[in-house]
C-alpha positions in Angstrom: 31.3 -26.9 7.3 28.0 -26.1 5.7 25.5 -29.0 5.4 23.0 -27.7 2.9 22.9 -30.2 0.0 22.9 -29.2 -3.6 19.6 -29.6 -5.4 20.3 -31.5 -8.6 18.2 -29.5 -10.9 20.3 -30.3 -14.0 19.0 -27.4 -16.0 16.5 -24.7 -15.0 16.7 -23.0 -18.4 13.8 -20.9 -19.6 11.1 -23.0 -21.0 9.7 -22.0 -24.4 6.2 -20.6 -24.2 3.4 -21.1 -26.7 2.6 -17.5 -26.7 -0.2 -17.5 -24.2 1.3 -18.7 -20.9 1.4 -22.5 -21.2 5.0 -22.6 -19.8 5.3 -19.3 -18.2 6.4 -18.8 -14.6 3.9 -18.5 -11.7 1.4 -15.7 -12.5 2.8 -14.7 -15.9 0.5 -17.0 -17.9 -2.6 -15.4 -16.4 -1.2 -11.9 -16.8 -0.4 -12.6 -20.5 -3.9 -13.9 -21.2 -5.4 -10.9 -19.3 -3.3 -8.5 -21.3 -4.2 -10.1 -24.6 -7.9 -10.1 -23.9 -7.7 -6.5 -22.6 -6.0 -5.4 -25.9 -7.4 -7.6 -28.7 -10.7 -8.6 -27.1 -11.8 -5.2 -25.9 -10.7 -3.5 -29.1 -12.7 -5.9 -31.3 -15.6 -5.8 -28.9 -15.6 -2.0 -29.3 -15.2 -1.5 -33.1 -17.6 -4.2 -34.3 -20.8 -3.2 -32.4 -20.1 0.5 -33.1 -19.4 0.3 -36.8 -21.3 -2.8 -38.1 -24.8 -1.1 -37.8 -23.5 2.0 -39.6 -22.3 -0.2 -42.5 -25.7 -1.8 -42.8 -27.3 1.7 -43.3 -30.0 1.7 -46.1 -28.4 4.7 -47.8 -25.3 2.7 -48.6 -25.0 0.7 -51.8 -24.5 -3.1 -51.5 -21.0 -2.7 -52.8 -20.2 0.0 -50.2 -21.6 -2.1 -47.4 -19.7 -5.2 -48.5 -16.4 -3.2 -48.8 -17.0 -1.6 -45.4 -17.8 -4.9 -43.7 -14.8 -6.5 -45.3 -12.5 -3.7 -44.1 -14.0 -4.1 -40.5 -13.3 -7.8 -40.6 -9.8 -7.3 -41.8 -9.0 -4.8 -39.0 -10.5 -7.1 -36.4 -8.4 -10.1 -37.6 -5.2 -8.0 -37.9 -5.7 -6.5 -34.4 -6.0 -9.9 -32.9 -2.9 -11.2 -34.8 -0.7 -8.2 -34.1 -1.4 -8.1 -30.4 -0.9 -11.9 -30.1 2.4 -11.7 -31.9 3.6 -8.8 -29.8 2.8 -10.7 -26.6 4.3 -13.9 -27.8 7.5 -12.7 -29.3 8.0 -9.1 -28.0 9.7 -6.9 -30.6 12.0 -9.7 -31.8 11.9 -10.8 -35.4 11.0 -8.9 -38.5 8.3 -6.2 -38.5 4.9 -7.8 -39.3 4.5 -5.8 -42.5 1.8 -8.0 -44.1 -0.5 -7.9 -41.1 0.0 -4.1 -40.7 -0.7 -3.5 -44.4 -3.8 -5.6 -44.5 -5.1 -3.9 -41.3 -4.4 -0.4 -42.6 -6.0 -1.3 -46.0 -9.2 -2.4 -44.3 -9.2 0.7 -42.1 -8.8 3.1 -45.0 -11.5 1.3 -47.1 -14.1 1.5 -44.2 -13.2 5.1 -43.6 -13.8 6.0 -47.3 -17.2 4.3 -47.1 -18.3 6.3 -44.0 -16.7 9.7 -44.5 -18.6 10.8 -47.7 -21.9 10.2 -45.9 -20.9 12.5 -43.0 -20.6 9.8 -40.4 -18.7 11.2 -37.5 -17.2 7.8 -36.7 -15.4 7.3 -40.0 -12.0 7.6 -38.2 -12.6 4.8 -35.6 -10.7 2.1 -37.6 -7.7 4.3 -38.6 -7.4 5.6 -35.1 -7.6 2.0 -33.8 -4.9 0.6 -36.2 -2.3 3.1 -35.0 -1.7 1.4 -31.7 -1.2 -2.2 -32.9 1.5 -1.0 -35.3 3.1 1.3 -32.8 3.7 -1.5 -30.3 6.4 -3.0 -32.5 8.4 0.2 -32.6 10.7 1.7 -30.0 9.0 4.1 -27.5 10.1 7.3 -29.2 9.4 6.1 -32.7 6.1 4.6 -31.5 4.8 7.9 -30.1 6.1 9.8 -33.2 4.1 7.4 -35.3 1.0 7.8 -33.2 1.2 11.6 -33.2 1.7 11.6 -37.0 -1.4 9.4 -37.5 -3.4 11.7 -35.1 -2.4 14.8 -37.1 -3.2 13.2 -40.4 -6.6 12.2 -39.2 -7.3 15.8 -38.1 -7.0 17.0 -41.7 -10.2 15.5 -43.2 -12.2 17.2 -40.4 -10.6 20.5 -41.0 -11.2 20.2 -44.8 -14.8 19.4 -44.2 -15.2 22.4 -41.9 -18.1 20.9 -40.0 -17.0 21.8 -36.6 -14.5 21.2 -33.8 -15.7 17.7 -33.2 -14.8 16.4 -36.7 -11.3 18.0 -36.3 -10.6 16.9 -32.7 -12.3 13.6 -32.3 -10.0 11.5 -34.7 -6.7 12.6 -33.2 -8.1 12.5 -29.7 -9.3 8.9 -30.2 -6.0 7.9 -31.7 -4.0 9.3 -28.7 -6.4 7.7 -26.1 -6.3 4.2 -27.7 -2.5 4.4 -28.1 -2.0 5.6 -24.4 -4.2 2.7 -23.2 -2.5 0.0 -25.4 1.1 1.1 -24.8 0.4 1.4 -21.1 -0.9 -2.1 -20.8 2.1 -3.4 -22.9 4.5 -1.5 -20.7 3.0 -3.2 -17.7 3.4 -6.6 -19.4 7.0 -5.9 -20.4 7.9 -5.0 -16.8 6.2 -8.2 -15.5 8.1 -10.3 -18.0 11.4 -8.8 -17.1 10.6 -9.4 -13.4 9.8 -13.0 -14.2 13.0 -13.4 -16.1 14.8 -12.1 -13.0 13.0 -14.6 -10.8 14.2 -17.5 -13.1 17.8 -16.2 -13.1 17.6 -16.0 -9.3 16.6 -19.6 -9.2 19.4 -20.7 -11.5 21.9 -18.6 -9.5 20.9 -20.3 -6.2 21.5 -23.7 -7.7 24.8 -22.6 -9.2 26.0 -21.2 -5.9 25.1 -24.4 -4.1 27.0 -26.5 -6.7 30.0 -24.2 -6.3 29.9 -24.5 -2.6 29.9 -28.3 -2.6 32.6 -28.4 -5.2 34.8 -26.1 -3.0 34.3 -28.4 0.0 35.3 -31.4 -2.1 38.3 -29.6 -3.5 39.5 -28.7 0.0 39.3 -32.3 1.1 41.0 -33.8 -1.9 43.5 -31.1 -2.9 46.1 -31.8 -0.2 46.0 -35.6 -0.6 46.3 -35.5 -4.4 49.1 -33.0 -4.3 51.2 -35.2 -1.9 50.3 -38.3 -3.9 51.6 -36.7 -7.1 54.8 -35.6 -5.5 55.5 -39.0 -4.0 54.7 -40.8 -7.2 57.1 -38.7 -9.1 59.8 -39.3 -6.4 59.2 -43.1 -6.6 59.5 -43.0 -10.4 62.9 -41.3 -10.1 64.1 -43.8 -7.5 62.8 -46.9 -9.3 66.2 -47.7 -10.7 68.6 -46.0 -8.3 67.0 -47.1 -5.0 64.2 -49.7 -5.6 63.7 -50.3 -1.9 63.1 -46.6 -1.2 60.9 -46.4 -4.3 58.8 -49.3 -3.0 58.5 -47.5 0.3 57.3 -44.3 -1.4 54.7 -46.3 -3.4 53.5 -47.8 -0.1 53.0 -44.3 1.2 51.2 -43.3 -2.0 48.8 -46.3 -1.5 48.2 -45.2 2.1 47.6 -41.6 1.0 45.2 -42.8 -1.7 43.3 -44.8 0.9 43.2 -41.7 3.2 41.9 -39.6 0.3 39.2 -42.1 -0.5 38.2 -42.4 3.2 38.0 -38.6 3.6 36.0 -38.2 0.5 33.5 -40.9 1.6 33.4 -39.2 5.0 32.5 -35.9 3.3 29.7 -37.5 1.3 28.4 -39.6 4.2 28.5 -36.8 6.6 27.0 -34.5 4.0 24.0 -36.9 3.5 23.6 -37.9 7.1 23.5 -34.5 8.6 21.8 -32.6 5.8 18.5 -34.5 5.3 16.3 -32.0 7.1 18.3 -29.1 5.8 18.1 -30.6 2.3 14.4 -29.8 2.5 15.3 -26.2 3.6 17.7 -25.9 0.7 15.0 -27.1 -1.7 12.6 -24.5 -0.2 15.2 -21.8 -0.7 15.7 -22.7 -4.4 12.0 -22.9 -5.0 11.4 -19.6 -3.3 14.1 -18.0 -5.5 12.1 -19.3 -8.4 9.0 -17.5 -7.2 7.2 -20.6 -5.9 5.6 -20.6 -2.4 6.7 -23.5 -0.2 5.0 -25.0 2.8 7.2 -27.4 4.7 6.4 -29.6 7.8 9.7 -31.3 8.7 10.1 -33.2 12.0 13.5 -34.1 13.4 14.6 -37.6 12.6 17.1 -39.5 14.7 19.0 -42.5 13.4 18.6 -43.7 9.9 21.2 -45.3 7.7 23.3 -43.3 5.3 21.5 -45.1 2.4 18.1 -44.2 3.8 19.0 -40.5 4.3 20.7 -40.5 0.9 17.6 -41.9 -0.8 15.3 -39.3 0.8 17.6 -36.5 -0.1 17.6 -37.7 -3.7 13.8 -37.8 -3.8 13.7 -34.3 -2.5 16.1 -33.1 -5.2 14.4 -35.0 -8.0 11.0 -33.7 -7.0 12.4 -30.2 -6.9 13.9 -30.7 -10.3 10.5 -31.8 -11.7 8.8 -28.7 -10.2 11.3 -26.3 -11.7 11.5 -28.0 -15.2 8.1 -29.7 -15.8 5.4 -27.7 -14.0 3.7 -24.4 -13.6 3.6 -24.7 -9.8 2.6 -21.7 -7.7 2.9 -23.7 -4.4 4.8 -26.7 -3.2 4.2 -28.7 0.0 7.0 -30.7 1.6 6.2 -33.0 4.6 8.8 -35.3 6.4 7.8 -37.1 9.5 8.1 -40.5 11.3 5.6 -43.1 10.3 5.5 -46.1 12.7 8.8 -47.9 12.2 9.8 -45.8 9.3 9.5 -42.3 7.8 7.2 -40.8 5.3 8.1 -38.1 2.8 5.5 -36.2 0.7 6.2 -33.6 -1.9 3.2 -32.1 -3.8 2.8 -29.2 -6.2 -0.3 -27.6 -7.7 1.2 -27.1 -11.2 1.0 -30.6 -12.7 1.0 -30.4 -16.5 -1.4 -33.1 -17.9 0.3 -32.8 -21.3 3.7 -33.7 -20.0 3.0 -37.4 -20.6 5.0 -38.7 -17.7 7.7 -37.8 -15.2 10.7 -39.1 -17.0 13.2 -41.7 -15.7 14.4 -39.9 -12.6 11.5 -40.9 -10.2 11.2 -44.3 -11.9 14.8 -45.2 -11.1 14.4 -43.8 -7.6 11.3 -46.0 -7.1 13.4 -49.1 -7.9 16.1 -48.0 -5.4 13.5 -47.2 -2.7 11.8 -50.6 -3.3 15.2 -52.4 -3.0 15.6 -50.6 0.4 12.3 -52.0 1.6 10.2 -48.9 1.0 7.7 -47.6 -1.6 7.5 -44.6 -3.9 4.2 -43.6 -5.4 3.2 -40.8 -7.8 -0.3 -39.3 -8.1 -1.7 -36.7 -10.4 -5.2 -35.6 -9.3 -7.0 -32.4 -9.8 -3.9 -30.7 -11.3 -1.7 -31.6 -8.3 1.3 -33.9 -8.6 2.3 -35.7 -5.5 5.3 -37.9 -4.7 5.1 -40.0 -1.5 7.9 -42.1 -0.1 7.7 -44.5 2.8 11.0 -46.0 4.0 12.1 -48.2 6.9 14.1 -46.1 9.4 16.5 -47.3 12.1 15.7 -45.6 15.4 11.9 -45.4 14.9 9.5 -47.8 16.5 
């Protein structure tokens, strides 16, 4: 009989993110922010210093300068918005037509301001806008769109006939920007799918443990309940024809019910008593499946009442639930060791969420039960770490 206890995680469903990693799994929040800054931040940091001085040129009229700067600002804002939306929502939802239209309008206006004066960088904004729009399309359509934009931007250079640079620079810049942007987003999409697989693995580990325990309980109760049902039906048929025999059958039903209750209690007691140390191992397995590193220091504990072992097991399960549902932990520490005439359990994680506003009722109710058993349960949030510490009297220590 397996003795690994089920971790009562209730639900380990995906947690909704705010778009920039507030509730992402370990590592994905930082990768999301890095990707966003690499795309939006670097793009804006490139186009603004390059084009702003050219739009302040003395040979441009005030109206042309204002129009060019307005177009530059529109492209910068739209690039930030489009990349942010793509990272937050993926390709779900309607195509961001409004943002794309405003960005392209700004790019065209600025290009029309710079192109007549022979500025070789007139195509920077149109070439830049191709990638933020393409990221919302499927790969083949995205590259078809990028190639179409690149070919279209080659036409003005050919018309002007001023050299190979004017003809090749716009399409070359378009392809380079698109290659960089789509490559970074492909990396992010792969990481997001891997993170989803990690979460599914964690939920699967919990589901398997629940099914295992349910199967054990079914094996214990199935035979008793089946015999009880048959004897109860027999007693019902004999109630009028042979009351004495019916009474005997009902006495046997009572005995079988008592046996079933005793066996069920034995399963639960044995489960709790023999599985405390392995309960920690089971929690470590579930956390590991969720992509969270676990450091455990568990010493063998002799003795201990069923109540004490059950309480410590519940604390381990509730602490694991809090880590999975209410934190962004990357590492969890679990320590279980004798402490004088009792035991001391400590569960700490490095992903405390200061905005969570509390730990719910699970630990609060457990603190009352631990107190009733003569122990203490404390919670501490310091430096981004959430720590649960339990001390409990333990028979056999001293």
